[in-house]
PDB file of N, CA, C and O in Angstrom:
ATOM      1  N   UNK A   1       0.931  -1.217   0.100  1.00  0.00           N
ATOM      2  CA  UNK A   1       0.092   0.089   0.167  1.00  0.00           C
ATOM      3  C   UNK A   1       0.869   1.309  -0.033  1.00  0.00           C
ATOM      4  O   UNK A   1       1.829   1.430   0.728  1.00  0.00           O
ATOM      5  N   UNK A   2       0.677   2.231  -0.876  1.00  0.00           N
ATOM      6  CA  UNK A   2       1.380   3.541  -0.936  1.00  0.00           C
ATOM      7  C   UNK A   2       0.497   4.561  -0.230  1.00  0.00           C
ATOM      8  O   UNK A   2      -0.691   4.710  -0.514  1.00  0.00           O
ATOM      9  N   UNK A   3       1.180   5.296   0.761  1.00  0.00           N
ATOM     10  CA  UNK A   3       0.565   6.264   1.529  1.00  0.00           C
ATOM     11  C   UNK A   3       0.375   7.391   0.898  1.00  0.00           C
ATOM     12  O   UNK A   3       0.830   7.340  -0.245  1.00  0.00           O
ATOM     13  N   UNK A   4      -0.198   8.568   1.219  1.00  0.00           N
ATOM     14  CA  UNK A   4      -0.493   9.882   0.566  1.00  0.00           C
ATOM     15  C   UNK A   4       0.653  10.459   0.360  1.00  0.00           C
ATOM     16  O   UNK A   4       0.893  10.797  -0.799  1.00  0.00           O
ATOM     17  N   UNK A   5       1.514  10.689   1.255  1.00  0.00           N
ATOM     18  CA  UNK A   5       2.589  11.389   1.179  1.00  0.00           C
ATOM     19  C   UNK A   5       3.629  10.781   0.034  1.00  0.00           C
ATOM     20  O   UNK A   5       4.247  11.542  -0.711  1.00  0.00           O
ATOM     21  N   UNK A   6       3.733   9.655  -0.020  1.00  0.00           N
ATOM     22  CA  UNK A   6       4.585   8.722  -0.946  1.00  0.00           C
ATOM     23  C   UNK A   6       4.132   8.897  -2.119  1.00  0.00           C
ATOM     24  O   UNK A   6       4.881   9.073  -3.080  1.00  0.00           O
ATOM     25  N   UNK A   7       2.703   8.869  -2.215  1.00  0.00           N
ATOM     26  CA  UNK A   7       2.230   9.017  -3.515  1.00  0.00           C
ATOM     27  C   UNK A   7       2.273  10.481  -4.341  1.00  0.00           C
ATOM     28  O   UNK A   7       2.447  10.658  -5.546  1.00  0.00           O
ATOM     29  N   UNK A   8       2.072  11.382  -3.366  1.00  0.00           N
ATOM     30  CA  UNK A   8       2.507  12.929  -3.820  1.00  0.00           C
ATOM     31  C   UNK A   8       3.545  12.924  -4.238  1.00  0.00           C
ATOM     32  O   UNK A   8       3.668  13.174  -5.436  1.00  0.00           O
ATOM     33  N   UNK A   9       4.865  12.605  -3.339  1.00  0.00           N
ATOM     34  CA  UNK A   9       6.381  12.660  -3.564  1.00  0.00           C
ATOM     35  C   UNK A   9       6.668  12.006  -5.170  1.00  0.00           C
ATOM     36  O   UNK A   9       7.451  12.450  -6.010  1.00  0.00           O
ATOM     37  N   UNK A  10       5.856  10.935  -5.270  1.00  0.00           N
ATOM     38  CA  UNK A  10       6.102  10.165  -6.546  1.00  0.00           C
ATOM     39  C   UNK A  10       5.491  11.033  -7.898  1.00  0.00           C
ATOM     40  O   UNK A  10       5.930  11.110  -9.046  1.00  0.00           O
ATOM     41  N   UNK A  11       4.385  11.601  -7.307  1.00  0.00           N
ATOM     42  CA  UNK A  11       3.762  12.536  -8.521  1.00  0.00           C
ATOM     43  C   UNK A  11       4.682  13.603  -8.701  1.00  0.00           C
ATOM     44  O   UNK A  11       5.056  13.775  -9.861  1.00  0.00           O
ATOM     45  N   UNK A  12       5.079  14.266  -7.934  1.00  0.00           N
ATOM     46  CA  UNK A  12       5.986  15.510  -8.060  1.00  0.00           C
ATOM     47  C   UNK A  12       7.163  15.144  -9.088  1.00  0.00           C
ATOM     48  O   UNK A  12       7.385  15.674 -10.176  1.00  0.00           O
ATOM     49  N   UNK A  13       7.773  14.228  -8.539  1.00  0.00           N
ATOM     50  CA  UNK A  13       9.151  13.473  -9.116  1.00  0.00           C
ATOM     51  C   UNK A  13       8.756  13.298 -10.608  1.00  0.00           C
ATOM     52  O   UNK A  13       9.513  13.737 -11.474  1.00  0.00           O
ATOM     53  N   UNK A  14       7.599  12.673 -10.938  1.00  0.00           N
ATOM     54  CA  UNK A  14       7.195  12.337 -12.356  1.00  0.00           C
ATOM     55  C   UNK A  14       6.847  13.541 -13.114  1.00  0.00           C
ATOM     56  O   UNK A  14       7.210  13.635 -14.286  1.00  0.00           O
ATOM     57  N   UNK A  15       6.100  14.571 -12.481  1.00  0.00           N
ATOM     58  CA  UNK A  15       5.896  15.792 -13.113  1.00  0.00           C
ATOM     59  C   UNK A  15       7.010  16.435 -13.659  1.00  0.00           C
ATOM     60  O   UNK A  15       6.962  16.960 -14.772  1.00  0.00           O
ATOM     61  N   UNK A  16       8.283  16.432 -12.765  1.00  0.00           N
ATOM     62  CA  UNK A  16       9.336  17.013 -12.914  1.00  0.00           C
ATOM     63  C   UNK A  16      10.484  16.483 -13.909  1.00  0.00           C
ATOM     64  O   UNK A  16      11.525  17.069 -14.207  1.00  0.00           O
ATOM     65  N   UNK A  17      10.084  15.373 -14.296  1.00  0.00           N
ATOM     66  CA  UNK A  17      11.139  14.480 -15.005  1.00  0.00           C
ATOM     67  C   UNK A  17      10.974  14.678 -16.498  1.00  0.00           C
ATOM     68  O   UNK A  17      11.955  14.438 -17.203  1.00  0.00           O
ATOM     69  N   UNK A  18       9.777  15.115 -17.098  1.00  0.00           N
ATOM     70  CA  UNK A  18       9.340  15.261 -18.356  1.00  0.00           C
ATOM     71  C   UNK A  18       9.287  16.870 -19.110  1.00  0.00           C
ATOM     72  O   UNK A  18       8.559  17.709 -18.579  1.00  0.00           O
ATOM     73  N   UNK A  19       9.948  17.183 -20.142  1.00  0.00           N
ATOM     74  CA  UNK A  19       9.613  18.280 -20.822  1.00  0.00           C
ATOM     75  C   UNK A  19       8.926  18.040 -21.840  1.00  0.00           C
ATOM     76  O   UNK A  19       8.950  18.929 -22.691  1.00  0.00           O
ATOM     77  N   UNK A  20       8.226  17.012 -22.088  1.00  0.00           N
ATOM     78  CA  UNK A  20       7.272  16.844 -23.179  1.00  0.00           C
ATOM     79  C   UNK A  20       5.660  17.576 -22.732  1.00  0.00           C
ATOM     80  O   UNK A  20       4.776  17.104 -22.016  1.00  0.00           O
ATOM     81  N   UNK A  21       5.705  18.586 -23.300  1.00  0.00           N
ATOM     82  CA  UNK A  21       4.228  19.351 -23.114  1.00  0.00           C
ATOM     83  C   UNK A  21       3.098  18.580 -23.376  1.00  0.00           C
ATOM     84  O   UNK A  21       2.083  18.678 -22.687  1.00  0.00           O
ATOM     85  N   UNK A  22       3.214  17.714 -24.454  1.00  0.00           N
ATOM     86  CA  UNK A  22       2.007  16.912 -24.879  1.00  0.00           C
ATOM     87  C   UNK A  22       1.621  15.933 -24.061  1.00  0.00           C
ATOM     88  O   UNK A  22       0.452  15.726 -23.734  1.00  0.00           O
ATOM     89  N   UNK A  23       2.744  15.195 -23.643  1.00  0.00           N
ATOM     90  CA  UNK A  23       2.462  14.110 -22.692  1.00  0.00           C
ATOM     91  C   UNK A  23       2.137  14.860 -21.225  1.00  0.00           C
ATOM     92  O   UNK A  23       1.313  14.232 -20.558  1.00  0.00           O
ATOM     93  N   UNK A  24       2.561  15.902 -20.701  1.00  0.00           N
ATOM     94  CA  UNK A  24       2.034  16.558 -19.471  1.00  0.00           C
ATOM     95  C   UNK A  24       0.551  16.815 -19.588  1.00  0.00           C
ATOM     96  O   UNK A  24      -0.273  16.483 -18.735  1.00  0.00           O
ATOM     97  N   UNK A  25       0.273  17.464 -20.773  1.00  0.00           N
ATOM     98  CA  UNK A  25      -1.163  17.988 -20.983  1.00  0.00           C
ATOM     99  C   UNK A  25      -2.025  16.779 -20.844  1.00  0.00           C
ATOM    100  O   UNK A  25      -2.932  16.796 -20.012  1.00  0.00           O
ATOM    101  N   UNK A  26      -1.843  15.866 -21.493  1.00  0.00           N
ATOM    102  CA  UNK A  26      -2.464  14.497 -21.557  1.00  0.00           C
ATOM    103  C   UNK A  26      -2.591  13.792 -20.302  1.00  0.00           C
ATOM    104  O   UNK A  26      -3.640  13.207 -20.031  1.00  0.00           O
ATOM    105  N   UNK A  27      -1.517  13.803 -19.446  1.00  0.00           N
ATOM    106  CA  UNK A  27      -1.550  13.377 -18.308  1.00  0.00           C
ATOM    107  C   UNK A  27      -2.310  14.013 -17.206  1.00  0.00           C
ATOM    108  O   UNK A  27      -3.080  13.370 -16.492  1.00  0.00           O
ATOM    109  N   UNK A  28      -2.084  15.305 -17.074  1.00  0.00           N
ATOM    110  CA  UNK A  28      -2.942  16.150 -16.338  1.00  0.00           C
ATOM    111  C   UNK A  28      -4.449  16.015 -16.600  1.00  0.00           C
ATOM    112  O   UNK A  28      -5.216  16.027 -15.638  1.00  0.00           O
ATOM    113  N   UNK A  29      -4.920  15.884 -17.876  1.00  0.00           N
ATOM    114  CA  UNK A  29      -6.288  15.736 -18.317  1.00  0.00           C
ATOM    115  C   UNK A  29      -6.852  14.570 -17.910  1.00  0.00           C
ATOM    116  O   UNK A  29      -8.043  14.445 -17.622  1.00  0.00           O
ATOM    117  N   UNK A  30      -5.861  13.536 -17.870  1.00  0.00           N
ATOM    118  CA  UNK A  30      -6.326  12.138 -17.454  1.00  0.00           C
ATOM    119  C   UNK A  30      -6.602  11.928 -15.993  1.00  0.00           C
ATOM    120  O   UNK A  30      -7.465  11.165 -15.557  1.00  0.00           O
ATOM    121  N   UNK A  31      -5.733  12.728 -15.222  1.00  0.00           N
ATOM    122  CA  UNK A  31      -5.536  12.606 -13.723  1.00  0.00           C
ATOM    123  C   UNK A  31      -6.717  13.399 -13.059  1.00  0.00           C
ATOM    124  O   UNK A  31      -7.258  13.053 -12.008  1.00  0.00           O
ATOM    125  N   UNK A  32      -7.023  14.417 -13.741  1.00  0.00           N
ATOM    126  CA  UNK A  32      -7.820  15.618 -13.148  1.00  0.00           C
ATOM    127  C   UNK A  32      -9.152  15.751 -13.708  1.00  0.00           C
ATOM    128  O   UNK A  32      -9.232  15.595 -14.926  1.00  0.00           O
ATOM    129  N   UNK A  33     -10.377  16.047 -12.965  1.00  0.00           N
ATOM    130  CA  UNK A  33     -11.259  16.218 -13.568  1.00  0.00           C
ATOM    131  C   UNK A  33     -11.523  17.531 -14.118  1.00  0.00           C
ATOM    132  O   UNK A  33     -10.750  18.382 -13.679  1.00  0.00           O
ATOM    133  N   UNK A  34     -12.456  17.989 -15.019  1.00  0.00           N
ATOM    134  CA  UNK A  34     -12.587  19.246 -15.587  1.00  0.00           C
ATOM    135  C   UNK A  34     -12.768  20.269 -14.738  1.00  0.00           C
ATOM    136  O   UNK A  34     -12.318  21.379 -15.020  1.00  0.00           O
ATOM    137  N   UNK A  35     -13.401  20.056 -13.666  1.00  0.00           N
ATOM    138  CA  UNK A  35     -13.541  21.164 -12.483  1.00  0.00           C
ATOM    139  C   UNK A  35     -12.049  21.200 -11.956  1.00  0.00           C
ATOM    140  O   UNK A  35     -11.505  22.303 -12.000  1.00  0.00           O
ATOM    141  N   UNK A  36     -11.436  20.306 -11.544  1.00  0.00           N
ATOM    142  CA  UNK A  36     -10.004  20.661 -11.015  1.00  0.00           C
ATOM    143  C   UNK A  36      -9.313  21.294 -12.032  1.00  0.00           C
ATOM    144  O   UNK A  36      -8.643  22.266 -11.685  1.00  0.00           O
ATOM    145  N   UNK A  37      -9.306  20.939 -13.382  1.00  0.00           N
ATOM    146  CA  UNK A  37      -8.413  21.443 -14.352  1.00  0.00           C
ATOM    147  C   UNK A  37      -8.726  23.153 -14.302  1.00  0.00           C
ATOM    148  O   UNK A  37      -7.859  24.022 -14.212  1.00  0.00           O
ATOM    149  N   UNK A  38     -10.045  23.344 -14.377  1.00  0.00           N
ATOM    150  CA  UNK A  38     -10.725  24.662 -14.238  1.00  0.00           C
ATOM    151  C   UNK A  38     -10.085  25.606 -13.291  1.00  0.00           C
ATOM    152  O   UNK A  38      -9.530  26.685 -13.497  1.00  0.00           O
ATOM    153  N   UNK A  39     -10.339  24.804 -11.984  1.00  0.00           N
ATOM    154  CA  UNK A  39      -9.649  25.658 -10.758  1.00  0.00           C
ATOM    155  C   UNK A  39      -8.112  25.843 -10.929  1.00  0.00           C
ATOM    156  O   UNK A  39      -7.647  26.964 -10.729  1.00  0.00           O
ATOM    157  N   UNK A  40      -7.395  24.943 -11.242  1.00  0.00           N
ATOM    158  CA  UNK A  40      -6.057  25.059 -11.205  1.00  0.00           C
ATOM    159  C   UNK A  40      -5.565  26.044 -12.386  1.00  0.00           C
ATOM    160  O   UNK A  40      -4.669  26.867 -12.199  1.00  0.00           O
ATOM    161  N   UNK A  41      -6.095  25.918 -13.363  1.00  0.00           N
ATOM    162  CA  UNK A  41      -6.098  27.033 -14.533  1.00  0.00           C
ATOM    163  C   UNK A  41      -6.328  28.412 -14.059  1.00  0.00           C
ATOM    164  O   UNK A  41      -5.551  29.332 -14.316  1.00  0.00           O
ATOM    165  N   UNK A  42      -7.618  28.567 -13.227  1.00  0.00           N
ATOM    166  CA  UNK A  42      -7.675  29.881 -12.983  1.00  0.00           C
ATOM    167  C   UNK A  42      -6.774  30.559 -11.807  1.00  0.00           C
ATOM    168  O   UNK A  42      -6.532  31.753 -11.634  1.00  0.00           O
ATOM    169  N   UNK A  43      -6.353  29.433 -11.057  1.00  0.00           N
ATOM    170  CA  UNK A  43      -5.469  29.925  -9.963  1.00  0.00           C
ATOM    171  C   UNK A  43      -4.124  30.685 -10.531  1.00  0.00           C
ATOM    172  O   UNK A  43      -3.627  31.733 -10.118  1.00  0.00           O
ATOM    173  N   UNK A  44      -3.674  29.804 -11.641  1.00  0.00           N
ATOM    174  CA  UNK A  44      -2.379  30.082 -12.307  1.00  0.00           C
ATOM    175  C   UNK A  44      -2.691  31.573 -12.847  1.00  0.00           C
ATOM    176  O   UNK A  44      -1.906  32.508 -12.690  1.00  0.00           O
ATOM    177  N   UNK A  45      -3.899  31.672 -13.484  1.00  0.00           N
ATOM    178  CA  UNK A  45      -4.185  32.997 -14.159  1.00  0.00           C
ATOM    179  C   UNK A  45      -4.394  33.961 -13.210  1.00  0.00           C
ATOM    180  O   UNK A  45      -4.048  35.085 -13.574  1.00  0.00           O
ATOM    181  N   UNK A  46      -4.852  33.877 -12.106  1.00  0.00           N
ATOM    182  CA  UNK A  46      -4.966  34.912 -11.124  1.00  0.00           C
ATOM    183  C   UNK A  46      -3.479  35.209 -10.619  1.00  0.00           C
ATOM    184  O   UNK A  46      -3.182  36.390 -10.439  1.00  0.00           O
ATOM    185  N   UNK A  47      -2.647  34.345 -10.408  1.00  0.00           N
ATOM    186  CA  UNK A  47      -1.299  34.804  -9.873  1.00  0.00           C
ATOM    187  C   UNK A  47      -0.368  35.380 -11.071  1.00  0.00           C
ATOM    188  O   UNK A  47       0.606  36.073 -10.780  1.00  0.00           O
ATOM    189  N   UNK A  48      -0.660  35.104 -12.328  1.00  0.00           N
ATOM    190  CA  UNK A  48       0.007  35.770 -13.699  1.00  0.00           C
ATOM    191  C   UNK A  48      -0.698  37.157 -13.572  1.00  0.00           C
ATOM    192  O   UNK A  48       0.077  38.098 -13.740  1.00  0.00           O
ATOM    193  N   UNK A  49      -1.972  37.488 -13.317  1.00  0.00           N
ATOM    194  CA  UNK A  49      -2.491  38.485 -13.368  1.00  0.00           C
ATOM    195  C   UNK A  49      -2.161  39.341 -12.275  1.00  0.00           C
ATOM    196  O   UNK A  49      -2.113  40.546 -12.521  1.00  0.00           O
ATOM    197  N   UNK A  50      -1.948  38.990 -11.237  1.00  0.00           N
ATOM    198  CA  UNK A  50      -1.534  39.631 -10.051  1.00  0.00           C
ATOM    199  C   UNK A  50      -0.115  40.397 -10.116  1.00  0.00           C
ATOM    200  O   UNK A  50       0.160  41.514  -9.676  1.00  0.00           O
ATOM    201  N   UNK A  51       0.716  39.456 -10.803  1.00  0.00           N
ATOM    202  CA  UNK A  51       2.171  39.712 -11.296  1.00  0.00           C
ATOM    203  C   UNK A  51       2.223  40.762 -12.198  1.00  0.00           C
ATOM    204  O   UNK A  51       3.241  41.447 -12.296  1.00  0.00           O
ATOM    205  N   UNK A  52       1.194  40.968 -12.896  1.00  0.00           N
ATOM    206  CA  UNK A  52       1.236  41.982 -14.098  1.00  0.00           C
ATOM    207  C   UNK A  52       0.409  43.140 -13.334  1.00  0.00           C
ATOM    208  O   UNK A  52       0.043  44.053 -14.074  1.00  0.00           O
ATOM    209  N   UNK A  53       0.103  43.237 -12.151  1.00  0.00           N
ATOM    210  CA  UNK A  53      -0.322  44.579 -11.595  1.00  0.00           C
ATOM    211  C   UNK A  53      -1.921  44.695 -11.781  1.00  0.00           C
ATOM    212  O   UNK A  53      -2.429  45.785 -11.519  1.00  0.00           O
ATOM    213  N   UNK A  54      -2.691  43.704 -12.190  1.00  0.00           N
ATOM    214  CA  UNK A  54      -4.196  43.884 -12.307  1.00  0.00           C
ATOM    215  C   UNK A  54      -4.925  43.737 -10.954  1.00  0.00           C
ATOM    216  O   UNK A  54      -4.763  42.800 -10.172  1.00  0.00           O
ATOM    217  N   UNK A  55      -5.624  44.629 -10.812  1.00  0.00           N
ATOM    218  CA  UNK A  55      -6.474  44.576  -9.559  1.00  0.00           C
ATOM    219  C   UNK A  55      -7.162  43.510  -9.155  1.00  0.00           C
ATOM    220  O   UNK A  55      -7.735  42.799  -9.980  1.00  0.00           O
ATOM    221  N   UNK A  56      -7.206  43.214  -7.625  1.00  0.00           N
ATOM    222  CA  UNK A  56      -8.008  42.032  -7.301  1.00  0.00           C
ATOM    223  C   UNK A  56      -9.349  42.126  -7.719  1.00  0.00           C
ATOM    224  O   UNK A  56      -9.885  41.131  -8.207  1.00  0.00           O
ATOM    225  N   UNK A  57      -9.925  43.114  -7.603  1.00  0.00           N
ATOM    226  CA  UNK A  57     -11.429  43.179  -8.349  1.00  0.00           C
ATOM    227  C   UNK A  57     -11.692  42.916  -9.607  1.00  0.00           C
ATOM    228  O   UNK A  57     -12.694  42.300  -9.971  1.00  0.00           O
ATOM    229  N   UNK A  58     -10.774  43.383 -10.392  1.00  0.00           N
ATOM    230  CA  UNK A  58     -10.883  43.275 -11.719  1.00  0.00           C
ATOM    231  C   UNK A  58     -10.663  41.555 -12.006  1.00  0.00           C
ATOM    232  O   UNK A  58     -11.410  40.892 -12.726  1.00  0.00           O
ATOM    233  N   UNK A  59      -9.565  41.063 -11.330  1.00  0.00           N
ATOM    234  CA  UNK A  59      -9.348  39.477 -11.399  1.00  0.00           C
ATOM    235  C   UNK A  59     -10.394  38.870 -10.917  1.00  0.00           C
ATOM    236  O   UNK A  59     -10.732  37.846 -11.512  1.00  0.00           O
ATOM    237  N   UNK A  60     -11.061  39.227  -9.936  1.00  0.00           N
ATOM    238  CA  UNK A  60     -12.487  38.442  -9.436  1.00  0.00           C
ATOM    239  C   UNK A  60     -13.476  38.645 -10.234  1.00  0.00           C
ATOM    240  O   UNK A  60     -14.349  37.779 -10.171  1.00  0.00           O
ATOM    241  N   UNK A  61     -13.676  39.621 -11.082  1.00  0.00           N
ATOM    242  CA  UNK A  61     -14.870  39.684 -11.918  1.00  0.00           C
ATOM    243  C   UNK A  61     -14.698  39.118 -13.192  1.00  0.00           C
ATOM    244  O   UNK A  61     -15.629  38.776 -13.921  1.00  0.00           O
ATOM    245  N   UNK A  62     -13.225  38.997 -13.519  1.00  0.00           N
ATOM    246  CA  UNK A  62     -12.964  38.246 -14.819  1.00  0.00           C
ATOM    247  C   UNK A  62     -12.887  36.711 -14.686  1.00  0.00           C
ATOM    248  O   UNK A  62     -13.304  35.966 -15.573  1.00  0.00           O
ATOM    249  N   UNK A  63     -12.388  36.316 -13.651  1.00  0.00           N
ATOM    250  CA  UNK A  63     -12.152  34.933 -13.630  1.00  0.00           C
ATOM    251  C   UNK A  63     -13.249  34.205 -12.490  1.00  0.00           C
ATOM    252  O   UNK A  63     -13.174  33.014 -12.185  1.00  0.00           O
ATOM    253  N   UNK A  64     -14.277  35.160 -11.927  1.00  0.00           N
ATOM    254  CA  UNK A  64     -15.276  34.437 -11.335  1.00  0.00           C
ATOM    255  C   UNK A  64     -14.752  33.939  -9.964  1.00  0.00           C
ATOM    256  O   UNK A  64     -15.413  33.087  -9.371  1.00  0.00           O
ATOM    257  N   UNK A  65     -13.482  34.471  -9.366  1.00  0.00           N
ATOM    258  CA  UNK A  65     -13.284  33.861  -8.053  1.00  0.00           C
ATOM    259  C   UNK A  65     -13.407  34.928  -7.092  1.00  0.00           C
ATOM    260  O   UNK A  65     -13.467  36.124  -7.377  1.00  0.00           O
ATOM    261  N   UNK A  66     -13.445  34.367  -5.807  1.00  0.00           N
ATOM    262  CA  UNK A  66     -13.524  35.073  -4.526  1.00  0.00           C
ATOM    263  C   UNK A  66     -12.617  36.167  -4.143  1.00  0.00           C
ATOM    264  O   UNK A  66     -11.544  36.037  -4.732  1.00  0.00           O
ATOM    265  N   UNK A  67     -12.641  36.866  -3.622  1.00  0.00           N
ATOM    266  CA  UNK A  67     -11.507  37.906  -3.115  1.00  0.00           C
ATOM    267  C   UNK A  67     -10.629  37.331  -2.237  1.00  0.00           C
ATOM    268  O   UNK A  67      -9.488  37.779  -2.126  1.00  0.00           O
ATOM    269  N   UNK A  68     -11.044  36.321  -1.548  1.00  0.00           N
ATOM    270  CA  UNK A  68     -10.478  35.383  -0.578  1.00  0.00           C
ATOM    271  C   UNK A  68      -9.277  34.702  -1.381  1.00  0.00           C
ATOM    272  O   UNK A  68      -8.091  34.907  -1.124  1.00  0.00           O
ATOM    273  N   UNK A  69      -9.726  33.909  -2.335  1.00  0.00           N
ATOM    274  CA  UNK A  69      -8.609  33.352  -2.951  1.00  0.00           C
ATOM    275  C   UNK A  69      -7.728  34.130  -3.654  1.00  0.00           C
ATOM    276  O   UNK A  69      -6.634  33.633  -3.923  1.00  0.00           O
ATOM    277  N   UNK A  70      -8.000  35.370  -4.047  1.00  0.00           N
ATOM    278  CA  UNK A  70      -7.016  36.074  -4.917  1.00  0.00           C
ATOM    279  C   UNK A  70      -6.285  36.847  -3.808  1.00  0.00           C
ATOM    280  O   UNK A  70      -5.219  37.345  -4.167  1.00  0.00           O
ATOM    281  N   UNK A  71      -6.659  37.049  -2.499  1.00  0.00           N
ATOM    282  CA  UNK A  71      -5.710  37.439  -1.561  1.00  0.00           C
ATOM    283  C   UNK A  71      -4.635  36.600  -1.194  1.00  0.00           C
ATOM    284  O   UNK A  71      -3.449  36.920  -1.120  1.00  0.00           O
ATOM    285  N   UNK A  72      -5.277  35.218  -0.914  1.00  0.00           N
ATOM    286  CA  UNK A  72      -4.335  34.211  -0.764  1.00  0.00           C
ATOM    287  C   UNK A  72      -3.255  34.134  -1.964  1.00  0.00           C
ATOM    288  O   UNK A  72      -2.105  33.885  -1.600  1.00  0.00           O
ATOM    289  N   UNK A  73      -3.428  34.276  -3.058  1.00  0.00           N
ATOM    290  CA  UNK A  73      -2.527  34.542  -4.038  1.00  0.00           C
ATOM    291  C   UNK A  73      -1.626  35.532  -3.971  1.00  0.00           C
ATOM    292  O   UNK A  73      -0.435  35.326  -4.206  1.00  0.00           O
ATOM    293  N   UNK A  74      -2.128  36.764  -3.626  1.00  0.00           N
ATOM    294  CA  UNK A  74      -1.298  37.794  -3.729  1.00  0.00           C
ATOM    295  C   UNK A  74      -0.332  37.753  -2.394  1.00  0.00           C
ATOM    296  O   UNK A  74       0.837  38.122  -2.504  1.00  0.00           O
ATOM    297  N   UNK A  75      -0.900  37.249  -1.005  1.00  0.00           N
ATOM    298  CA  UNK A  75       0.077  36.966  -0.144  1.00  0.00           C
ATOM    299  C   UNK A  75       1.042  36.013  -0.417  1.00  0.00           C
ATOM    300  O   UNK A  75       2.161  36.154   0.075  1.00  0.00           O
ATOM    301  N   UNK A  76       0.775  35.025  -1.154  1.00  0.00           N
ATOM    302  CA  UNK A  76       1.721  34.056  -1.668  1.00  0.00           C
ATOM    303  C   UNK A  76       2.796  34.747  -2.321  1.00  0.00           C
ATOM    304  O   UNK A  76       3.910  34.575  -1.826  1.00  0.00           O
ATOM    305  N   UNK A  77       2.689  35.591  -3.461  1.00  0.00           N
ATOM    306  CA  UNK A  77       3.594  36.336  -4.074  1.00  0.00           C
ATOM    307  C   UNK A  77       4.285  37.210  -3.467  1.00  0.00           C
ATOM    308  O   UNK A  77       5.301  37.619  -4.029  1.00  0.00           O
ATOM    309  N   UNK A  78       3.933  37.708  -2.207  1.00  0.00           N
ATOM    310  CA  UNK A  78       4.922  38.483  -1.474  1.00  0.00           C
ATOM    311  C   UNK A  78       5.702  37.917  -0.433  1.00  0.00           C
ATOM    312  O   UNK A  78       6.434  38.559   0.321  1.00  0.00           O
ATOM    313  N   UNK A  79       5.492  36.508  -0.416  1.00  0.00           N
ATOM    314  CA  UNK A  79       6.269  35.787   0.460  1.00  0.00           C
ATOM    315  C   UNK A  79       8.014  35.733  -0.046  1.00  0.00           C
ATOM    316  O   UNK A  79       8.405  35.864  -1.206  1.00  0.00           O
ATOM    317  N   UNK A  80       8.786  35.529   1.041  1.00  0.00           N
ATOM    318  CA  UNK A  80      10.234  35.631   0.510  1.00  0.00           C
ATOM    319  C   UNK A  80      10.219  34.338   0.139  1.00  0.00           C
ATOM    320  O   UNK A  80       9.579  33.497   0.770  1.00  0.00           O
ATOM    321  N   UNK A  81      11.094  33.998  -1.172  1.00  0.00           N
ATOM    322  CA  UNK A  81      11.263  32.616  -1.891  1.00  0.00           C
ATOM    323  C   UNK A  81       9.845  32.025  -2.291  1.00  0.00           C
ATOM    324  O   UNK A  81       9.636  30.815  -2.200  1.00  0.00           O
ATOM    325  N   UNK A  82       9.082  32.728  -2.642  1.00  0.00           N
ATOM    326  CA  UNK A  82       7.589  32.038  -3.121  1.00  0.00           C
ATOM    327  C   UNK A  82       7.920  31.350  -4.037  1.00  0.00           C
ATOM    328  O   UNK A  82       8.781  31.764  -4.814  1.00  0.00           O
ATOM    329  N   UNK A  83       7.359  30.165  -4.195  1.00  0.00           N
ATOM    330  CA  UNK A  83       7.452  29.348  -5.345  1.00  0.00           C
ATOM    331  C   UNK A  83       6.518  29.768  -6.629  1.00  0.00           C
ATOM    332  O   UNK A  83       6.764  29.442  -7.790  1.00  0.00           O
ATOM    333  N   UNK A  84       5.471  30.503  -6.223  1.00  0.00           N
ATOM    334  CA  UNK A  84       4.686  31.336  -7.153  1.00  0.00           C
ATOM    335  C   UNK A  84       5.725  32.096  -7.956  1.00  0.00           C
ATOM    336  O   UNK A  84       5.838  31.936  -9.172  1.00  0.00           O
ATOM    337  N   UNK A  85       6.499  32.947  -7.233  1.00  0.00           N
ATOM    338  CA  UNK A  85       7.387  33.931  -8.014  1.00  0.00           C
ATOM    339  C   UNK A  85       8.409  32.989  -8.732  1.00  0.00           C
ATOM    340  O   UNK A  85       8.694  33.202  -9.910  1.00  0.00           O
ATOM    341  N   UNK A  86       8.876  32.115  -8.148  1.00  0.00           N
ATOM    342  CA  UNK A  86       9.883  31.455  -9.129  1.00  0.00           C
ATOM    343  C   UNK A  86       9.447  30.429 -10.257  1.00  0.00           C
ATOM    344  O   UNK A  86      10.270  29.829 -10.948  1.00  0.00           O
ATOM    345  N   UNK A  87       8.048  30.281 -10.378  1.00  0.00           N
ATOM    346  CA  UNK A  87       7.222  29.772 -11.418  1.00  0.00           C
ATOM    347  C   UNK A  87       6.969  30.368 -12.454  1.00  0.00           C
ATOM    348  O   UNK A  87       6.918  29.853 -13.571  1.00  0.00           O
ATOM    349  N   UNK A  88       6.745  31.762 -12.124  1.00  0.00           N
ATOM    350  CA  UNK A  88       6.477  32.827 -12.759  1.00  0.00           C
ATOM    351  C   UNK A  88       7.573  33.426 -13.688  1.00  0.00           C
ATOM    352  O   UNK A  88       7.383  33.749 -14.860  1.00  0.00           O
ATOM    353  N   UNK A  89       8.523  33.510 -13.135  1.00  0.00           N
ATOM    354  CA  UNK A  89       9.872  33.884 -13.734  1.00  0.00           C
ATOM    355  C   UNK A  89      10.264  33.100 -14.868  1.00  0.00           C
ATOM    356  O   UNK A  89      10.803  33.567 -15.872  1.00  0.00           O
ATOM    357  N   UNK A  90       9.933  31.706 -14.650  1.00  0.00           N
ATOM    358  CA  UNK A  90      10.248  30.956 -15.911  1.00  0.00           C
ATOM    359  C   UNK A  90       9.269  31.072 -17.020  1.00  0.00           C
ATOM    360  O   UNK A  90       9.450  30.452 -18.068  1.00  0.00           O
ATOM    361  N   UNK A  91       8.161  31.896 -16.822  1.00  0.00           N
ATOM    362  CA  UNK A  91       7.314  31.999 -18.019  1.00  0.00           C
ATOM    363  C   UNK A  91       7.193  33.376 -18.511  1.00  0.00           C
ATOM    364  O   UNK A  91       6.404  33.728 -19.387  1.00  0.00           O
ATOM    365  N   UNK A  92       8.139  34.240 -17.807  1.00  0.00           N
ATOM    366  CA  UNK A  92       8.258  35.857 -18.578  1.00  0.00           C
ATOM    367  C   UNK A  92       8.948  35.932 -19.605  1.00  0.00           C
ATOM    368  O   UNK A  92       9.074  37.010 -20.186  1.00  0.00           O
TER     369      UNK A  92
END
């Protein structure tokens, strides 16, 4: 039996071993539901928009997200050594 933490670590390791975008797209669409894909995509979009200086209210209106979720993303961007910032830098 594989425990949840081991499974998570294996998943993270698997995600970081490929640079094949098609494979990653297919894999994520296979493992996640449409709802989960939508939520993850919205969260990434909100972080990118915050990084570009778009207001929280505009983001909430455009993405249909609560200000609470957006505030969480905003706080994460301000954290020292934020993984959000590190990932955004890869896509600038």
